[in-house]
Every structure is written in C-alpha cells, then in structure tokens.
C-alpha positions as CSV (number, residue, x, y, z in Angstrom):
1,M,-7.1,-23.7,-3.4
2,P,-3.4,-24.2,-3.5
3,V,-1.2,-21.3,-2.3
4,K,2.0,-19.6,-3.6
5,R,4.7,-18.1,-1.4
6,I,5.7,-14.6,-2.4
7,A,8.9,-13.6,-0.8
8,M,9.1,-10.1,0.8
9,E,12.7,-9.0,1.1
10,H,14.3,-7.5,4.2
11,D,13.7,-4.0,2.7
12,K,10.0,-3.6,2.0
13,K,8.3,-1.6,-0.7
14,I,5.8,0.6,1.2
15,A,3.1,2.8,-0.2
16,L,2.0,5.8,1.8
17,V,-1.4,7.3,1.0
18,A,-3.5,9.8,2.9
19,H,-6.7,11.7,2.3
20,D,-6.4,15.5,2.7
21,N,-7.8,15.5,6.3
22,K,-5.3,12.8,7.3
23,K,-2.1,14.1,5.6
24,R,-0.9,15.8,8.8
25,D,-1.4,12.5,10.7
26,L,0.5,10.6,8.1
27,L,3.3,13.1,8.1
28,E,3.6,13.1,11.9
29,W,3.6,9.3,11.9
30,A,6.3,9.1,9.1
31,K,8.5,11.7,10.9
32,Y,8.2,9.6,14.1
33,N,9.1,6.5,12.2
34,R,11.6,8.1,9.9
35,V,14.5,5.8,10.9
36,L,12.4,2.7,10.4
37,L,11.1,3.9,7.0
38,A,14.5,5.2,5.7
39,H,15.9,1.8,4.6
40,H,12.7,0.7,2.8
41,K,11.6,1.8,-0.7
42,V,8.8,4.3,-0.1
43,Y,6.1,5.2,-2.6
44,A,3.4,7.9,-2.1
45,T,0.6,9.6,-4.0
46,G,0.5,13.2,-5.1
47,T,1.4,16.0,-2.8
48,T,1.8,13.5,0.1
49,G,5.0,12.3,-1.6
50,E,6.4,15.8,-2.1
51,V,5.7,16.7,1.5
52,L,7.1,13.4,2.8
53,E,10.3,13.7,0.8
54,R,10.9,17.3,1.9
55,E,10.2,16.5,5.6
56,L,11.9,13.1,5.8
57,G,15.0,13.9,3.8
58,F,15.1,10.7,1.7
59,P,13.8,9.9,-1.8
60,I,10.1,9.1,-2.1
61,H,8.8,7.5,-5.4
62,K,6.0,9.9,-6.2
63,L,2.9,8.8,-8.1
64,Q,-0.1,10.8,-9.2
65,S,-2.6,12.4,-6.8
66,G,-5.2,9.8,-5.7
67,P,-8.2,11.3,-7.6
68,L,-6.0,11.7,-10.7
69,G,-5.1,8.0,-10.7
70,G,-2.6,7.6,-7.9
71,D,-4.7,5.1,-6.0
72,Q,-5.0,3.0,-9.2
73,Q,-1.2,3.3,-9.7
74,V,-0.6,1.9,-6.2
75,G,-3.2,-0.9,-6.9
76,A,-1.4,-1.8,-10.2
77,K,2.0,-1.9,-8.4
78,I,0.4,-4.2,-5.8
79,V,-0.7,-6.5,-8.6
80,D,2.7,-6.4,-10.3
81,G,4.5,-7.2,-7.0
82,E,6.0,-3.8,-6.7
83,I,4.3,-2.9,-3.3
84,D,4.6,-5.1,-0.2
85,F,2.9,-3.0,2.3
86,L,0.2,-0.3,2.3
87,I,-0.3,2.5,4.8
88,F,-3.5,4.3,3.9
89,F,-4.7,6.9,6.3
90,W,-8.2,7.6,5.0
91,D,-10.9,9.7,6.5
92,P,-14.1,7.8,7.2
93,L,-16.1,11.0,7.9
94,E,-15.4,12.7,4.6
95,P,-17.2,11.9,1.4
96,M,-14.8,10.8,-1.3
97,P,-15.4,11.7,-4.9
98,H,-13.1,9.0,-5.9
99,D,-14.5,6.3,-3.6
100,P,-14.6,3.6,-6.3
101,D,-10.8,4.1,-6.7
102,V,-10.3,3.8,-2.9
103,K,-12.4,0.6,-2.7
104,A,-10.5,-0.8,-5.7
105,L,-7.1,-0.1,-4.0
106,L,-8.2,-1.7,-0.7
107,R,-9.6,-4.7,-2.7
108,M,-6.3,-5.2,-4.5
109,A,-4.4,-5.2,-1.2
110,V,-6.7,-7.9,0.1
111,V,-6.7,-10.0,-3.1
112,W,-2.9,-10.0,-3.1
113,N,-2.6,-10.4,0.7
114,I,-0.7,-7.1,1.3
115,P,-0.6,-5.9,4.9
116,I,-2.8,-2.7,5.2
117,A,-2.7,-0.1,8.0
118,C,-5.6,2.4,7.8
119,N,-4.9,4.4,10.9
120,R,-2.0,5.4,13.2
121,A,-2.4,2.6,15.7
122,S,-2.4,-0.2,13.1
123,A,0.5,1.5,11.3
124,D,2.5,1.7,14.6
125,F,1.9,-2.0,15.4
126,M,2.7,-3.1,11.9
127,I,5.9,-1.1,11.4
128,S,7.3,-2.1,14.8
129,S,6.6,-5.8,14.1
130,P,9.7,-8.0,14.0
131,L,8.4,-9.2,10.6
132,M,9.0,-5.7,9.2
133,D,12.8,-6.0,9.2
134,N,13.0,-9.7,8.1
135,E,12.3,-11.6,5.0
136,Y,8.7,-12.8,5.0
137,D,6.8,-15.3,2.8
138,R,3.4,-13.9,2.0
139,L,0.9,-16.6,1.2
140,L,-1.2,-16.0,-1.8
141,P,-3.9,-18.2,-3.4
142,D,-2.6,-19.7,-6.6
143,Y,-4.7,-17.8,-9.1
144,D,-3.4,-19.9,-12.0
145,S,-6.5,-22.1,-11.9
146,Y,-8.7,-19.0,-12.0
147,R,-6.8,-17.6,-14.9
148,S,-7.0,-20.8,-16.9
149,R,-10.6,-21.6,-16.2
150,T,-12.8,-22.3,-19.2
151,L,-15.8,-20.1,-19.7
152,D,-18.8,-21.1,-21.6
153,I,-19.9,-17.8,-23.2
154,T,-22.2,-19.5,-25.7
155,R,-25.2,-19.6,-23.3
C-alpha cells in the first residue's frame, strides 16, 4: 500500500488522558515535564484537564470526561489531524465501563500512526526523544484506495 507523509510541526498537539486511578501519576509526570509540555498544544479529557491547567499554569484544551465522550473526542481529533501524540495512562487492573471507547481510541491512534505512551516509562522516553522538538514526517498508509473501493452489495 502506498504511504502518505503527514508533517508534525515543531510544536506538537498532545492529548493527555488518565483513568481515575492514574490521574495522580499523570499529574506528577506532567509537573515533572512541565517545561517540555509548555510550548506544545495540550488537550485533556474531563477533570484531568482542569487539574492539569491549575497545576501546570498554562492553558489546556479541555474535552469531555472520558465516559461522557471525551475518549471519542480525542479519537475524532486524531482522525482530523488535530492530535499528533497521545499519552494515555490507563489502569489495566480496573474494569472500565467505557472499555469500547478506550479500545476505539487506541485503535484510532494505531490506524493513524500516532505515537502512544500508556505508562510513565514510555511517556518519559517519548517526550525526551529528540524527535519531540523537531518537525517529523509521520508515515501513514494511503487510505484513498480503501475509501474509493467498489463494494458489491447486491450479493
């Protein structure tokens, strides 16, 4: 399949998401990386966004709470090219009533080749990468052939 190059600018558009049991971890991580995050455009779901904005001291683009559609909002922004990077601290030991939304969000990140960090170690490695503060061409399968395929729905 042919590929397209999607340019990520120097300042990335980063989504921060955390399940309730991981909000403290995300907040501590964000405070530790405040200087690195400050020049990027940061999105967050629900109360996570409010807490981050208050604690970090810079504007956070706040979306709905995850179970109220925030995860889907992030996924839609990924599809629309409005998110370059996803940091999603999720709790693998807690049942999630909105598990289909979580899976859909992670699927969109993979389909659109968005870097994903799901824990503090991966987030540390990714945010400290030299690629984080440079332009980067994200390779994406050219989905035009998929969109233009002919379906035989008469069978």
